[in-house]
N, CA and C of each residue as an Amber inpcrd file, in Angstrom:
protein
   246
  21.2300000 -72.9080000 -28.1450000  21.8490000 -73.8410000 -28.4020000
  21.2290000 -74.8200000 -29.1030000  19.9740000 -74.4010000 -29.5990000
  19.3960000 -75.4220000 -30.7730000  19.9200000 -74.1340000 -31.8960000
  20.6440000 -73.2130000 -32.4290000  20.7450000 -72.9140000 -33.3450000
  22.0880000 -73.2060000 -33.8920000  22.6840000 -73.5930000 -32.4790000
  24.2130000 -73.9630000 -33.4090000  24.0940000 -75.5090000 -32.9500000
  22.9920000 -76.3010000 -32.9770000  22.4160000 -77.6580000 -33.2280000
  22.2990000 -77.9370000 -34.6150000  21.1170000 -76.4420000 -34.7170000
  20.7130000 -76.7910000 -36.0450000  22.1580000 -76.5280000 -37.3230000
  23.1200000 -75.6810000 -36.9450000  23.7490000 -75.1060000 -37.3450000
  24.8370000 -76.6340000 -38.3510000  25.4270000 -77.2640000 -37.0620000
  26.1040000 -78.0960000 -36.8260000  25.8490000 -79.4820000 -37.8450000
  24.4210000 -79.2510000 -37.5430000  23.6880000 -80.6090000 -38.3520000
  23.8020000 -80.3440000 -39.3780000  23.5920000 -78.9880000 -40.4140000
  23.5830000 -78.7240000 -41.9430000  25.3140000 -79.1880000 -42.3100000
  26.0830000 -77.8900000 -41.3610000  27.9030000 -78.3810000 -41.2990000
  28.0800000 -79.7180000 -41.8170000  27.5420000 -80.8580000 -40.7560000
  28.3830000 -81.7790000 -40.0440000  28.0460000 -82.6990000 -41.6200000
  27.0280000 -82.7100000 -41.6790000  26.2060000 -83.9370000 -42.9570000
  26.8560000 -84.0060000 -44.4110000  27.4310000 -83.0700000 -44.8020000
  27.6810000 -83.2390000 -46.1100000  29.6520000 -82.6530000 -45.9940000
  29.5250000 -80.9200000 -45.6620000  30.9660000 -80.3890000 -46.2430000
  31.7550000 -81.2650000 -45.0740000  31.6820000 -81.1210000 -43.9610000
  32.2000000 -81.6630000 -42.6730000  32.8560000 -82.7700000 -43.3620000
  32.2910000 -84.1140000 -43.4750000  32.0540000 -84.9390000 -43.9520000
  33.5750000 -85.4790000 -44.9330000  33.1490000 -84.4220000 -46.2140000
  34.4720000 -84.1640000 -46.9140000  35.4070000 -84.0660000 -47.2680000
  35.8450000 -83.2580000 -45.9200000  36.7090000 -82.9710000 -45.3270000
  37.2210000 -81.4750000 -45.9530000  36.1450000 -80.9260000 -46.3730000
  36.0510000 -79.3490000 -46.4810000  36.7650000 -78.4560000 -45.2270000
  38.0420000 -77.6710000 -45.5980000  38.4700000 -76.4970000 -44.6840000
  37.4330000 -75.7490000 -43.8420000  36.5860000 -74.5450000 -44.7750000
  35.9180000 -74.2010000 -44.0570000  34.4800000 -74.9700000 -43.2290000
  34.2830000 -76.3100000 -43.2930000  33.8130000 -76.8460000 -42.3280000
  34.4140000 -76.7760000 -41.1780000  35.6360000 -77.3610000 -41.2610000
  36.4350000 -77.3750000 -40.0220000  36.5170000 -75.9900000 -38.8140000
  36.9620000 -75.1190000 -39.9140000  36.5190000 -73.7280000 -38.9860000
  35.4920000 -73.2860000 -38.6960000  34.1620000 -74.1730000 -39.3390000
  33.0460000 -73.2670000 -39.0680000  33.2540000 -74.3590000 -37.4200000
  33.3840000 -75.5370000 -37.4330000  32.9840000 -76.6160000 -36.4900000
  33.8600000 -75.6410000 -34.9940000  34.9410000 -75.3980000 -35.3350000
  36.2310000 -74.8720000 -34.3760000  35.2490000 -73.5810000 -33.6150000
  35.3920000 -72.6230000 -34.7990000  34.7040000 -71.3760000 -34.6650000
  33.2940000 -71.4550000 -33.7090000  32.0130000 -71.5490000 -34.2280000
  30.7210000 -71.8570000 -33.6700000  31.0760000 -72.5050000 -32.6530000
  31.5560000 -74.0770000 -32.9110000  31.3940000 -74.5190000 -31.5830000
  32.0910000 -74.5190000 -30.0620000  32.9920000 -73.6320000 -30.7280000
  34.0620000 -73.0880000 -29.5500000  33.6630000 -72.1120000 -28.5250000
  32.8460000 -70.8790000 -28.9600000  32.6770000 -69.9410000 -28.8460000
  30.8130000 -70.3380000 -28.0120000  30.1860000 -71.1620000 -28.3050000
  29.2550000 -71.5810000 -27.8740000  29.4840000 -72.4430000 -26.6190000
  30.4660000 -73.6440000 -26.6390000  30.7390000 -73.8500000 -25.2040000
  31.5450000 -73.2290000 -24.8810000  32.0890000 -72.3770000 -25.1770000
  32.6850000 -71.5350000 -23.6160000  31.2360000 -71.0630000 -23.0990000
  30.8630000 -70.2620000 -24.0920000  29.3620000 -69.4300000 -23.2180000
  28.4950000 -70.4490000 -22.2020000  28.7170000 -71.4050000 -22.7440000
  27.9250000 -72.5230000 -21.9030000  28.3800000 -73.1320000 -20.9400000
  29.6440000 -73.3420000 -20.8340000  30.5290000 -73.6370000 -19.6190000
  30.5360000 -72.6080000 -18.7100000  30.6960000 -71.3170000 -19.3480000
  30.8140000 -69.7990000 -18.5660000  29.1790000 -69.8250000 -17.1340000
  27.9650000 -70.4810000 -18.0520000  26.5720000 -69.9500000 -17.7840000
  26.4630000 -71.3020000 -16.4480000  26.8770000 -72.3620000 -16.5520000
  26.8390000 -73.4760000 -15.7770000  27.4040000 -73.1830000 -14.8840000
  28.8840000 -72.9240000 -15.1790000  29.4800000 -72.8390000 -13.6140000
  29.2490000 -71.3620000 -12.7960000  28.7380000 -70.1500000 -13.6160000
  28.1380000 -69.4430000 -12.3780000  26.7330000 -69.8960000 -11.5880000
  25.7860000 -70.9410000 -12.9340000  24.8250000 -71.3140000 -11.7320000
  24.6910000 -72.1780000 -11.4120000  26.0580000 -73.4220000 -11.2090000
  26.1320000 -73.8060000 -10.3940000  27.2000000 -72.9520000  -8.8340000
  27.9150000 -72.4160000  -9.1750000  28.1270000 -71.5280000  -8.1130000
  27.1670000 -70.5300000  -7.3020000  26.1400000 -70.2070000  -8.1770000
  25.0530000 -69.2680000  -7.3250000  24.0620000 -69.9780000  -7.2340000
  24.1750000 -71.6590000  -7.3000000  22.6470000 -73.0090000  -6.5690000
  21.5480000 -72.5300000  -7.6590000  22.0410000 -72.1080000  -8.8150000
  20.4610000 -71.9260000  -9.3430000  20.3740000 -73.6420000 -10.6740000
  21.8150000 -73.7080000 -11.1500000  21.6040000 -74.9980000 -11.6280000
  21.9500000 -76.4050000 -11.1700000  21.6270000 -77.0940000 -11.1550000
  22.1420000 -78.2470000 -10.4300000  23.2700000 -78.8680000 -10.4920000
  23.9300000 -79.4000000  -9.8850000  25.9000000 -79.2660000  -9.8510000
  25.8740000 -80.5010000 -10.7830000  24.8460000 -81.1590000 -11.0160000
  25.2710000 -82.4670000 -12.1660000  25.3540000 -81.7860000 -13.6450000
  25.4600000 -80.5430000 -13.6600000  25.9850000 -80.0820000 -15.3460000
  26.5780000 -79.5840000 -15.2450000  27.1100000 -79.5780000 -14.3140000
  29.0560000 -78.6530000 -14.9820000  30.2090000 -79.2910000 -15.2340000
  29.5940000 -81.1290000 -15.2170000  30.4060000 -82.4170000 -15.5130000
  29.9630000 -82.3640000 -16.8830000  28.7600000 -82.4190000 -16.5150000
  28.5500000 -82.7870000 -18.1990000  28.9810000 -81.8760000 -19.1950000
  28.8910000 -80.5700000 -18.7730000  29.4780000 -79.4210000 -19.7920000
  30.7070000 -79.5510000 -19.6970000  31.6020000 -80.3870000 -18.7700000
  33.1350000 -80.1580000 -19.4230000  33.2160000 -81.3920000 -20.3060000
  32.4040000 -82.3780000 -19.7980000  32.1920000 -83.4760000 -20.8320000
  32.2390000 -82.8390000 -22.6600000  31.0890000 -82.7900000 -22.6320000
  30.6840000 -81.9870000 -24.1540000  32.2840000 -81.1560000 -24.6720000
  32.3560000 -80.5850000 -23.5120000  33.6670000 -79.3250000 -24.3870000
  35.2380000 -80.8740000 -24.3550000  35.4310000 -81.7590000 -24.0390000
  36.2910000 -82.8100000 -23.9590000  35.8370000 -83.3240000 -25.6260000
  34.8010000 -83.7520000 -25.9490000  34.3270000 -84.3210000 -26.9460000
  34.5700000 -83.3640000 -28.2050000  34.1540000 -82.1560000 -28.1660000
  34.4520000 -80.9150000 -29.3800000  35.5880000 -81.1250000 -29.6300000
  36.5710000 -81.0200000 -28.2060000  38.1560000 -80.8760000 -29.0310000
  38.5030000 -82.1360000 -29.8490000  38.1120000 -83.3680000 -29.2320000
  38.2240000 -84.7660000 -29.5790000  37.7880000 -84.8090000 -31.2040000
  36.3660000 -84.2020000 -31.2550000  35.7590000 -83.7330000 -32.8530000
  36.4710000 -83.3280000 -33.2930000  37.3400000 -82.3440000 -33.2850000
  38.1700000 -81.6400000 -34.1910000  39.2540000 -82.0470000 -33.7380000
  39.8340000 -82.3430000 -33.0110000  41.6450000 -82.6860000 -32.9450000
  41.6440000 -84.8320000 -34.4680000  40.5490000 -85.4680000 -33.9540000
  40.7210000 -86.4100000 -34.9700000  41.2370000 -86.2990000 -36.5480000
  40.1170000 -85.7890000 -36.8520000  39.8770000 -85.3300000 -38.6170000
  41.3730000 -83.8920000 -38.9410000  41.4440000 -83.1910000 -37.9770000
  41.9880000 -81.7720000 -38.0270000  43.4380000 -82.2040000 -38.8350000
  44.3380000 -82.8090000 -38.4620000  45.4450000 -83.1500000 -39.6290000
  45.4130000 -83.5210000 -40.8040000  44.5770000 -84.4360000 -41.0910000
  43.3630000 -85.0980000 -42.5290000  42.9990000 -83.8210000 -43.0900000
  42.0910000 -83.0810000 -42.3530000  41.4590000 -81.6740000 -43.1290000
  42.4040000 -80.8590000 -43.7930000  43.5700000 -80.3240000 -42.2610000
  44.1820000 -78.9570000 -43.0850000  45.1870000 -79.4090000 -43.6430000
  45.6300000 -80.5910000 -43.7910000  46.3990000 -80.6700000 -44.3480000
  46.2950000 -81.2850000 -46.0620000  45.2950000 -80.6220000 -46.5330000
  44.6850000 -81.1340000 -47.8760000  44.6920000 -79.6020000 -48.3120000
  45.5110000 -79.7280000 -49.9570000  45.6360000 -78.3310000 -50.4530000
  44.1910000 -78.1800000 -50.7110000  44.2010000 -76.9080000 -51.0410000
  42.6830000 -75.8940000 -50.9250000  42.4920000 -75.7840000 -52.6960000
């Protein structure tokens, strides 16, 4: 999670704000894989009573915020000519 956060900090500070396509693809791929793995691990942990039950709603909220964060600028970023 720390390495993914560091990648997002670097990518979102400059290229994502400028609307570069590769930054959008990086955010979608890296974020999607990381959040999917986190959601699976939290779900398994909650099902086995290893993790507290409040972590599952937080993980779902993070996935929703990730989707919204990609969806809002998607049309603007992806419609730019290369």
